[in-house]
N, C-alpha and C positions, 0 to 999 in steps of 0.2 A: 460405481460413482462416476458420473460424467464430468468432464471438465471442459470449459470454454476458455480460450486464450484471446485476449485482445491486446493490441500494442499501443503503448502510450510513449511519447517523447517527454523528456523532462528538460524544459528550456534552462540553460545555464548550469546543468549538471557538469562538474569538471571533467571527469574521465570519460564518460560515455555519451556526451551531449548529442552525438549523431546516430546513436544506436537506440532502437526502441526497447522499452522495458516490457516485460510480460506481466499482465494482471491475470491471475487465474481465479476462476469462480467455479465453485462446486455446488453441491446440494444446497448448503447453507448460502444465504445471500450476502457473502462477505464483501462483494464488491460495493454494495450499498452502504454496508457498515464502514468499509474503508473510505468511501467518499465522504461519509459524515465526519469520521475521525480527521481526515485530511483538512476538511473545511474548518472544524473546530481549532485546529492547530496552525492554520494559515499556511499549509503546505500543499503538495501535489501527491496524489496516490501513486505509488510505484508498483506495490504488490499486495494482493489480498487472497490469502489461502485458508481453507478450512482445516483444522486439526482436531484430533481427539486428545484431550487432556483430562485425566481423572474421570473418565466416563462421560465427559461433556464435550460438546462440539464448541470450539472456540475459533475465532477469526485472528489469524496473525497478519497484521497490517503493517506494511512498510510505507513511510511517508518521507518525502524530501522537503525540508523546511528551508526557505531562503535564509542566508546568513545575514546578520546585521552589519551595516556600514561597510558593504563590499566584501565581507567574509565569505568563505565558501559555504555552499548549502550544507545543511546537517541531515543525516540520515537517522530518523527515529523509527523505532519498532514498538508496536502496541500489540497486546493480546487481550481481546475483549470477547465477551460472550456472543455467540452467533445468533442472537435474536433481536 
């Protein structure tokens, strides 16, 4: 299984604002799935990885969603089918 790593910065992320985050992409197109999930939730994609669960390939997506009214951003994790 090959893996490509791309770096993303997350503006306004509290602890690691100056550090790049890794977005991993494997055989499943989890990056595209993650981009869609992030857009649907009004956040920014931080990580997208393919995993095997119950004999199926799924994408584990991590998104940072801006906080309301000056609150800290929230980290949300989603597990979605990899298709």
